[in-house]
C-alpha positions in Angstrom: 94.4 129.0 63.3 93.4 126.2 61.7 89.5 125.7 61.8 87.4 122.8 61.9 86.8 123.7 58.0 90.3 123.4 57.6 90.7 120.0 59.4 87.8 118.7 57.6 88.6 119.5 54.0 92.2 118.2 54.8 91.1 115.2 56.2 88.2 114.9 53.5 85.4 114.3 55.9 82.1 116.5 56.9 82.2 119.1 59.5 79.7 117.4 61.8 82.5 114.2 61.9 85.1 117.0 62.5 83.1 118.4 65.9 82.1 114.3 66.9 85.6 113.3 67.0 87.1 116.5 68.8 84.4 116.2 71.4 84.4 112.3 71.4 80.7 112.0 70.5 78.9 110.1 68.2 79.2 107.2 65.8 82.3 107.7 63.7 84.3 104.9 62.1 88.1 104.1 63.1 89.1 105.0 59.7 87.1 108.4 60.1 88.9 109.2 63.4 92.3 108.3 62.1 91.7 110.9 59.4 90.5 113.5 61.8 93.3 113.0 64.2 95.9 113.2 61.8 94.7 116.2 60.2 94.4 117.8 63.5 97.7 116.9 64.6 99.3 118.1 61.1 97.2 121.4 60.9 98.5 122.1 64.9 94.8 122.2 66.0 94.0 123.0 69.7 90.2 122.8 71.1 89.3 126.2 71.9 87.8 125.3 75.8 86.1 128.7 76.1 83.9 128.0 72.8 83.2 124.6 74.1 81.9 125.8 77.6 79.4 128.6 75.9 78.0 125.6 73.7 77.7 123.7 77.1 76.5 126.1 79.0 78.8 125.9 82.0 82.7 125.8 82.4 83.2 122.8 84.5 85.9 124.9 86.0 86.4 125.5 89.9 88.8 128.4 91.8 89.8 127.6 94.8 91.8 131.1 96.9 93.9 129.8 99.9 96.3 131.9 101.9 99.4 130.2 101.1 100.4 127.3 98.7 103.2 125.5 101.2 100.7 125.2 103.9 100.1 121.5 104.2 96.5 121.9 105.4 95.4 123.5 102.1 97.3 121.6 100.1 95.8 118.7 101.5 92.6 120.2 100.8 93.2 121.3 97.2 94.6 117.9 96.2 91.3 116.0 97.6 89.3 118.5 96.0 90.8 118.0 92.7 90.9 114.2 93.2 87.4 114.1 93.8 86.4 116.5 90.8 88.8 115.4 87.7 87.3 112.6 87.2 84.0 114.1 86.1 85.9 116.3 83.8 86.3 119.4 86.4 89.6 121.8 85.8 90.5 123.5 89.3 92.9 126.7 89.4 94.4 127.7 92.8 95.5 131.2 93.8 97.3 132.2 96.5 96.6 135.3 98.7 99.3 135.7 101.1 96.5 136.4 103.6 96.6 139.9 102.0 92.8 141.3 101.6 93.7 143.3 98.3 95.5 140.7 96.8 92.4 138.4 97.3 90.3 141.1 96.1 92.7 141.6 92.9 92.6 137.6 92.7 88.9 137.4 92.8 88.4 140.0 90.0 90.2 137.5 88.1 88.8 134.2 88.9 85.1 135.7 88.1 86.6 136.5 84.6 86.9 132.9 84.4 83.0 131.9 84.5 84.0 129.4 87.5 81.0 126.7 88.3 82.4 127.3 92.0 84.7 129.6 93.7 86.2 127.8 97.2 87.9 130.3 99.8 89.6 130.6 102.9 89.3 134.2 102.8 91.3 137.0 104.6 88.3 139.2 104.9 86.6 139.3 108.6 83.4 140.9 107.1 82.2 140.8 103.3 82.3 144.5 101.9 79.9 143.0 98.9 83.2 142.1 97.0 81.5 138.7 97.2 77.9 138.6 95.8 75.0 136.1 95.1 76.1 135.8 91.4 78.5 133.1 92.3 78.2 130.4 94.5 81.2 130.3 97.1 82.0 127.8 99.5 84.0 129.7 102.6 86.2 127.2 104.3 87.5 127.6 107.8 87.7 131.3 108.2 83.9 132.7 108.8 83.0 135.9 106.9 80.3 138.1 108.3 77.5 138.8 105.5 78.6 135.9 103.1 76.1 135.6 100.5 73.0 133.7 100.8 73.5 131.1 98.6 77.1 130.5 99.8 78.0 127.4 102.5 80.7 127.5 105.2 82.6 124.1 106.1 85.0 123.7 108.8 86.2 121.9 111.6 85.2 122.4 115.1 88.0 124.5 116.3 86.7 125.1 120.0 86.7 121.3 120.8 90.4 121.5 119.4 91.4 124.0 122.0 89.5 122.0 124.7 90.7 119.0 123.4 94.9 120.3 123.6 94.4 122.0 126.6 93.0 118.7 128.8 96.2 116.9 127.3 98.5 119.6 128.3 97.0 119.4 131.8 97.0 115.8 131.7 100.6 115.5 130.6 101.3 117.5 133.8 102.2 120.9 132.1 101.6 124.3 134.0 103.6 126.6 132.1 102.6 127.2 128.2 103.2 129.4 125.1 100.8 129.5 122.3 102.4 130.5 118.7 99.6 131.0 116.8 97.8 133.1 113.8 95.9 135.8 113.7 93.0 135.7 116.3 91.0 138.3 113.8 89.9 134.8 111.7 86.9 133.0 113.0 89.2 129.5 113.7 92.1 130.8 115.3 89.7 133.2 117.7 87.8 130.3 118.5 90.6 127.8 119.2 92.3 130.5 121.2 89.2 131.2 123.4 89.1 127.4 124.5 92.7 126.8 124.7 92.8 130.0 126.8 89.9 129.4 129.3 90.1 125.7 129.9 93.9 126.1 130.8 92.7 129.0 133.2 90.4 127.1 134.7 92.9 124.5 135.6 95.6 127.1 137.3 97.7 126.8 134.4 99.9 129.6 133.0 99.2 130.8 128.9 101.5 133.0 127.2 100.3 133.8 123.3 102.7 135.0 120.7 101.1 135.6 117.4 101.7 137.3 114.1 100.4 136.1 110.3 102.1 133.4 108.4 104.7 135.7 106.7 106.0 137.1 109.6 106.1 133.7 111.7 110.0 133.2 111.6 110.2 136.8 113.6 108.0 135.7 116.1 109.3 132.5 116.3 112.5 134.0 117.6 110.7 135.4 120.6 109.2 132.1 121.4 112.8 130.1 121.3 114.2 133.4 123.5 111.6 133.0 125.9 111.3 128.7 125.9 113.1 128.2 129.3 110.1 129.8 130.7 107.5 127.2 128.9 107.5 123.4 129.7 105.0 123.2 126.4 104.8 125.1 123.4 101.1 125.1 121.1 101.1 125.8 117.5 98.0 126.5 115.3 100.1 124.8 112.3 102.8 122.8 111.3 104.4 124.9 109.7 104.9 126.9 113.0 106.3 124.0 114.9 108.7 123.3 112.2 109.8 127.0 112.1 110.6 126.4 115.8 112.7 123.6 114.8 114.4 125.1 112.5 115.7 128.5 114.1 117.0 126.4 117.0 120.1 126.2 115.4 121.0 129.7 116.1 120.1 129.5 119.7 121.1 125.5 120.4 121.6 126.2 124.1 118.1 126.6 124.5 116.1 123.5 124.5 112.9 123.0 123.1 109.9 121.9 125.5 107.5 119.6 124.2 105.6 120.7 121.1 102.0 120.1 120.3 100.3 121.2 117.3 97.5 121.3 115.0 98.0 119.5 111.8 96.3 118.1 108.4 95.9 113.9 109.4 98.8 112.3 108.3 99.3 108.6 107.9 102.8 108.1 109.7 103.1 109.7 113.4 105.9 112.2 114.2 108.6 111.4 116.5 109.2 115.0 118.3 105.6 116.7 117.6 102.3 115.9 119.2 99.6 116.2 116.8 95.8 117.5 117.2 94.7 116.3 113.3 92.2 117.5 111.4 91.4 115.9 108.4 91.8 118.3 105.6 91.8 115.4 102.8 88.6 114.5 103.8 87.3 118.0 104.2 88.1 118.2 100.5 86.6 115.1 99.4 83.2 116.2 101.1 82.9 119.6 99.2 83.8 117.9 96.1 81.1 115.3 96.9 78.6 118.5 97.7 79.5 120.8 94.6 78.7 117.4 92.6 75.3 117.0 94.5 74.7 120.8 93.8 75.3 120.0 90.0 72.8 117.1 89.9 70.0 119.5 91.9 70.1 117.1 94.6 68.6 118.9 97.9 71.0 119.7 99.8 69.9 122.5 102.3 72.9 123.0 103.8 74.5 126.4 104.6 77.3 124.8 107.0 79.4 121.5 106.8 81.3 120.3 109.7 83.7 117.5 109.7 85.0 115.8 113.0 88.1 116.5 114.6 90.7 113.3 114.2 92.8 114.8 117.3 95.3 112.8 118.9 94.9 109.7 116.6 98.3 108.4 118.2 97.7 107.2 121.7 96.8 103.6 122.9 95.3 104.5 126.6 93.2 101.2 125.9 96.1 99.0 125.7 97.1 97.2 129.2 101.1 97.8 129.4 102.6 95.5 131.9 105.8 96.2 133.6 106.9 92.4 133.2 108.5 90.8 130.5 105.1 90.3 127.5 106.3 88.2 124.5 103.9 86.6 121.8 104.2 84.1 119.3 102.3 85.2 115.7 101.9 82.5 113.2 100.8 84.0 109.9 101.1 84.1 105.8 103.7 85.4 104.1 102.0 88.5 102.4 101.8 92.0 101.7 99.9 92.7 104.9 102.6 90.5 106.7 105.7 92.4 105.2 104.0 95.7 106.9 103.2 94.5 109.9 107.2 93.4 110.6 108.0 97.2 109.6 105.7 98.4 112.2 106.5 95.9 115.0 109.1 98.3 117.1 106.2 100.4 117.4 104.2 97.6 119.0 107.1 97.1 121.2 107.0 100.5 122.1 103.1 101.0 122.8 102.6 97.8 124.4 105.7 96.5 126.0 104.9 93.1 123.7 107.7 91.6 122.0 106.3 90.2 118.8 108.0 87.2 117.4 106.2 86.4 113.6 106.8 83.5 111.6 105.7 83.6 108.2 104.9 80.4 105.7 103.9 80.1 102.2 100.5 78.9 101.8 100.5 75.0 101.9 103.0 75.3 104.8 101.1 77.8 107.1 98.5 74.7 106.8 100.7 72.2 107.6 102.3 74.2 110.5 99.4 75.3 111.9 97.6 71.7 111.9 100.8 70.9 114.2 99.9 69.2 117.6 101.3 71.2 120.9 101.5 74.5 118.6 103.9 77.1 120.4 101.6 80.1 118.9 99.9 82.2 120.7 97.8 83.8 117.7 97.6 81.9 113.8 96.6 83.7 111.3 94.3 81.0 108.7 92.8 81.7 105.5 89.0 81.8 106.2 88.5 79.1 103.9 90.2 76.8 106.5 87.8 78.2 109.7 85.1 75.6 109.1 87.7 73.0 109.2 90.2 73.7 111.6 88.5 76.7 113.8 87.5 74.4 116.6 90.4 72.8 116.6 92.9 75.9 117.0 91.1 78.5 118.2 89.5 79.4 121.7 86.2 80.7 121.4 85.6 84.2 122.5 83.2 86.0 124.7 81.0 87.8 122.5 79.9 89.8 125.6 83.3 90.7 126.4 83.8 94.6 126.7 86.9 94.0 125.0 85.7 91.9 122.2 82.8 94.4 121.6 85.7 97.6 121.7 87.2 95.7 118.8 84.3 94.0 116.6 82.9 97.9 116.5 86.1 98.9 114.5 85.3 96.4 111.4 83.4 97.3 108.4 79.6 96.4 108.3 80.4 94.5 104.8 82.8 92.2 106.2 80.6 89.0 106.3 80.0 86.4 109.7 82.3 84.1 107.7 85.3 85.6 109.1 84.1 85.4 112.4 82.0 82.7 113.2 81.2 78.7 113.5 77.9 77.5 114.0 77.3 81.0 115.4 79.9 81.0 117.9 82.9 83.5 117.9 86.4 82.3 117.3 88.1 84.3 114.8 88.4 88.2 113.7 89.4 89.6 110.1 93.1 90.3 109.7 93.5 91.0 106.1 90.4 89.9 104.2 89.9 90.5 100.7 87.3 89.7 97.5 88.1 89.3 94.0 88.1 92.5 91.8 87.7 93.0 87.9 91.3 95.2 87.4 91.1 96.7 83.9 93.0 99.1 82.0 91.2 102.2 82.1 92.9 104.2 79.5 92.0 101.4 76.8 88.6 101.2 77.8 88.0 104.7 77.7 89.6 105.3 74.1 87.3 106.7 71.5 89.0 104.6 68.7 89.2 101.5 70.6 85.6 101.7 71.3 84.8 102.4 67.8 86.9 99.5 66.7 85.2 97.2 69.2 81.8 98.4 67.8 83.0 97.6 64.4 83.9 94.1 65.3 81.3 93.3 67.6 78.3 95.4 66.7 77.9 96.4 70.3 79.6 99.0 73.0 82.9 98.7 74.5 81.9 98.3 78.3 82.9 96.7 81.4 81.9 92.6 81.2 79.0 91.6 82.6 79.3 88.2 82.1 82.1 85.6 81.3 81.1 85.5 77.6 81.7 88.7 77.7 84.8 88.8 79.4 86.0 86.0 77.1 85.1 88.5 74.3 86.7 91.4 75.4 89.8 89.2 76.2 90.1 87.9 72.8 89.8 91.4 71.5 92.9 92.7 73.2 95.0 89.3 72.4 97.3 90.8 69.5 97.0 87.1 68.2 93.6 87.7 67.4 93.6 91.3 66.5 96.8 93.0 65.2 95.5 96.3 66.1 95.5 95.6 69.7 97.8 97.8 71.8 98.6 95.3 74.0 99.6 91.8 73.8 97.0 90.0 75.9 93.2 90.4 77.4 94.4 88.6 80.5 95.8 86.3 82.5 94.7 83.4 84.7 96.2 82.0 88.1 96.1 78.4 88.3 99.5 77.3 88.8 98.3 75.3 92.4 95.1 73.4 93.2 93.9 75.8 95.8 94.4 79.0 93.4 93.0 77.2 90.5 89.5 76.8 92.2 89.5 80.4 93.2 89.9 81.4 89.6 87.4 79.4 88.4 84.5 79.2 90.8 83.1 82.9 90.0 83.1 82.1 86.3 80.8 78.5 87.3 78.7 80.7 89.2 78.0 82.8 86.4 77.0 79.9 84.5 74.7 79.0 86.9 76.1 76.6 88.6 76.1 74.6 92.5 78.3 72.9 94.1 75.5 70.9 95.9 72.3 69.1 94.5 68.8 69.0 96.0 70.1 66.0 98.5 72.8 67.8 99.7 75.9 65.9 97.8 78.4 67.7 96.2 78.1 67.6 92.5 81.0 68.7 89.4 80.4 66.2 86.9 77.3 68.6 85.2 76.9 70.2 82.1 77.6 73.6 83.5 80.5 72.8 85.0 81.5 71.6 81.4 80.4 74.9 79.9 82.4 76.9 82.5 85.6 74.9 82.0 85.7 75.2 78.3 84.8 78.8 78.8 88.0 78.9 81.2 90.0 77.1 78.9 89.0 79.7 76.3 90.3 82.4 78.2 93.7 80.8 78.6 94.2 81.1 74.8 94.0 85.0 75.8 96.8 85.2 77.9 100.9 84.9 77.9 100.4 81.1 78.7 101.6 81.1 82.4 99.9 79.1 84.7 101.3 81.8 87.7 101.1 80.0 91.1 100.3 82.9 92.9 98.7 86.3 92.5 101.6 88.5 92.6 102.8 87.2 89.1 99.4 88.1 87.5 99.6 91.6 88.8 103.3 92.5 88.1 102.2 91.3 84.3 99.2 93.4 84.5 101.7 96.2 86.0 103.9 95.8 83.3 101.4 96.6 80.7 101.0 93.8 79.2 97.2 92.8 79.5 94.0 94.6 79.7 92.0 93.3 82.3 92.6 90.9 85.5 90.6 89.0 88.4 92.4 89.0 91.8 92.2 89.2 95.1 92.0 92.4 96.6 95.0 92.2 99.5 97.2 91.6 96.8 96.4 94.6 94.5 99.0 96.7 95.7 102.0 94.9 93.6 100.5 96.6 90.9 101.5 100.1 92.0 104.8 99.0 93.9 106.0 97.0 91.1 109.5 98.6 90.2 108.3 98.3 86.2 104.4 99.3 86.8 103.2 101.2 83.8 99.7 101.6 84.7 99.9 104.0 87.7 97.0 106.5 87.4 95.1 104.1 84.9 93.9 101.4 86.5 90.0 100.8 87.1 88.2 98.6 89.0 84.7 97.1 88.9 82.7 93.9 90.1 83.5 90.8 88.5 81.6 89.6 85.6 78.4 87.7 86.7 78.7 89.0 90.3 79.6 86.2 92.4 83.0 87.0 94.0 85.0 84.9 96.3 86.0 86.1 99.4 89.6 85.5 100.6 92.0 86.8 102.8 92.6 85.7 106.2 91.4 85.8 110.0 93.0 85.4 113.1 92.2 83.8 116.4 93.8 82.8 120.0 95.8 79.2 119.9 93.9 77.3 122.5 97.6 76.4 123.6 98.3 79.9 124.3 98.6 81.5 127.9 98.7 84.6 126.8 95.2 85.7 126.4 95.4 89.5 127.6 98.4 89.8 125.4 96.5 88.6 122.5 94.1 91.1 123.1 96.5 93.9 123.5 98.3 92.9 120.3 94.8 92.9 118.4 94.0 96.3 119.5 97.1 97.8 118.6 96.9 96.5 115.0 93.1 97.6 114.8 94.1 100.8 116.3 93.6 103.9 113.5 96.9 104.7 112.8 98.1 101.0 112.7 95.5 99.9 110.6 96.1 103.0 108.0 99.6 102.3 108.2 99.3 98.8 107.4 97.2 99.3 104.5 99.3 102.1 102.9 102.2 100.2 103.0 100.8 97.6 100.7 98.6 95.6 103.5 94.9 95.5 104.3 92.8 96.4 107.3 89.4 95.5 107.6 88.9 98.7 110.1 86.1 101.3 109.0 88.5 103.8 109.4 91.0 103.3 106.8 88.2 105.0 104.3 88.6 108.4 106.1 92.5 108.2 105.3 92.8 110.1 101.8 96.0 108.8 101.3 95.4 105.6 101.6 92.5 106.1 99.5 93.6 108.0 96.9 96.9 105.3 96.5 94.1 102.5 96.3 91.4 103.8 94.7 89.8 100.5 94.4 89.2 100.4 98.0 86.1 102.6 97.7 84.7 99.6 95.6 85.4 96.7 98.2 82.4 97.4 100.3 79.9 96.4 97.4 81.9 93.5 96.7 82.5 92.0 99.8 78.3 92.2 100.4 78.0 90.5 97.2 81.1 88.1 98.2 80.8 84.3 99.1 83.1 81.4 100.2 82.5 79.2 103.1 80.0 76.8 101.5 77.6 74.7 103.9 74.1 72.9 103.8 72.3 70.2 106.4 74.2 67.6 105.4 77.6 69.5 105.8 77.4 71.9 108.6 81.0 72.2 108.6 81.9 71.5 104.9 85.8 71.4 104.3 86.3 74.0 101.7 90.5 73.7 101.4 89.8 69.8 100.3 87.1 70.5 98.2 88.9 73.5 96.0 92.0 71.2 96.1 90.3 68.3 94.6 88.6 71.1 91.8 91.6 72.6 91.3 93.1 69.6 90.4 90.5 68.9 87.9 91.2 72.4 86.5 95.1 72.1 85.9 94.8 69.0 84.4 92.4 70.1 81.7 93.9 73.2 80.8 97.1 72.0 80.7 95.9 69.4 78.1 96.9 66.5 80.6 93.4 65.3 80.5 90.1 66.3 78.5 87.4 67.6 80.3 85.0 65.1 80.6 88.0 62.8 82.2 88.6 65.7 84.6 84.7 66.2 86.0 84.8 62.4 86.1 88.2 62.4 88.4 87.2 65.0 90.8 83.4 63.4 90.8 84.7 60.2 92.2 87.1 62.2 94.7 84.0 64.4 96.1 81.8 61.0 96.3 84.6 59.5 98.3 84.8 62.6 100.3 82.1 64.1 101.0 78.8 61.9 99.6 79.5 58.7 101.4 
């Protein structure tokens, strides 16, 4: 087998150079990187992982031992742990015991030989018979093991509460005769669940019959349950697989109709039409385990031997929404957007849950403004761009009573990072965030992390390739990735711009203007744009245009589609359109997308607000509809389908957070974002008008219709006329 010495000889370089290249370390020239890589490939060399581990003194390997590979709670757990740790270089190995103690013992012997940093286990042992020792750090999940090692940790949910909650729901739904189809009660989680369920039901004079088996015998026991199903008006199962098992074997006994099924389930983004799920968020549990391991590695003081994650419970309930018997209708005016598309797909659920027949009119950006300002509007709820709130809010929306319990209940659902600019005019509440957004820098992580590209950038600019902290750096990196200026670039263009209409052009330009030190008001409160800073900012913007494909892009979607096709290295867009990167049929960047704050740190806020029209007579229907939109499951589903919700709860949905990882970083950007401008002279500044005038100047100068001086002079003339009189 070839070794480093062989590679060095073939490549004509030193042993140290080969070592640095293979371990992605050191300042090695692009030429030598290519020589080493070509030599290693020619010799068929593969890095010895165990030798590297000995040098590093730790393995960066995690072993997970679970009862079954095909149980969703455990696949969710494993996926989430892996997602949390893989970006830190950890390798996660998974083993299944089939809940057989002997198998677990043999697997553990094999696992320990791999020198894992941590072992995460859902154990088949009730008591530790010295197979788990203090030499390895163990994290036990769900099933408590007596006499577990002192340095181990136990993580789980509150199964006692789960039993009580399900029993109360059964009683509320009018059930009296209940069957429980469960796992083995020798395990602590099942034991606690069965005890609390049975005690609560017995206290309320309900009958309970228990059918239990290990997982491998579930189909045999399911036949016993089906045979007796006429005796029960509800069945409870301790896993979704047991519930599915009952439905599968009913085909052999079709005359036996299944009663209502209630089941413990891993948290799902989508509801089930035929199983009432009590949800435990195993994705979130896995995330917490991953975070806990990272804290231990960093020697952060955790001092915890027990970690519990709250139960999600029965999420698909709308008990707070008032459903009336009379015909209920609602007319909604909104922007054609990813959020609206998602919302339209879910409207049948709204009709079912609230009794409201919702009619949505979705328009383009300019059409929305024209329609919203039409006198005698027929709409009950109106979605506006948040930048229009100062101009239109008091004209269109009825004020909301911030002390109302209904309004308070809605406000508590929103992320704390959403600023008052989405809610208020002069401290008075008029609207709520619908699909707020903020500008984010998206970049090709695979390119920025490539050792060869990093070295080439260093040789060209004598600085390390990093995410741009300013627009000066942004242009430098964009030029580097533009093949016209760098024939070795792996892609065609460094970036793209969006200035096909006046409004979007201003949004694209303003973060750069702020980064250069620009302010739109002078010391007297007048709007000023014909300044040296504005000129420098516009020169920089025009330079950026040279590193694009030349498209003006009238909206954010086209720019995102180009990025998804793998043609550009980085883009700056509003976050509520970002799902296009993944939903594009031609996406070549899945798994390669990085995200960061915009250069300079002054992102623009954007997206939509929603308020109740002054003309509407349907206040309660509007509140009920908003309750439905902001409920945990609907807000998560809207986001999963490519829209966005301002609700805090979406951050606990690991399906959503895994699909759209940039949501994690949005809170920080929201806190630094700005949009609605005002001062003592302009308490209700017309941001839409300001952005339209500025955008016209940007477009005319970038496209070469007029020079920069003329463009800014013309803009200043209009600003003086509109704002500075």
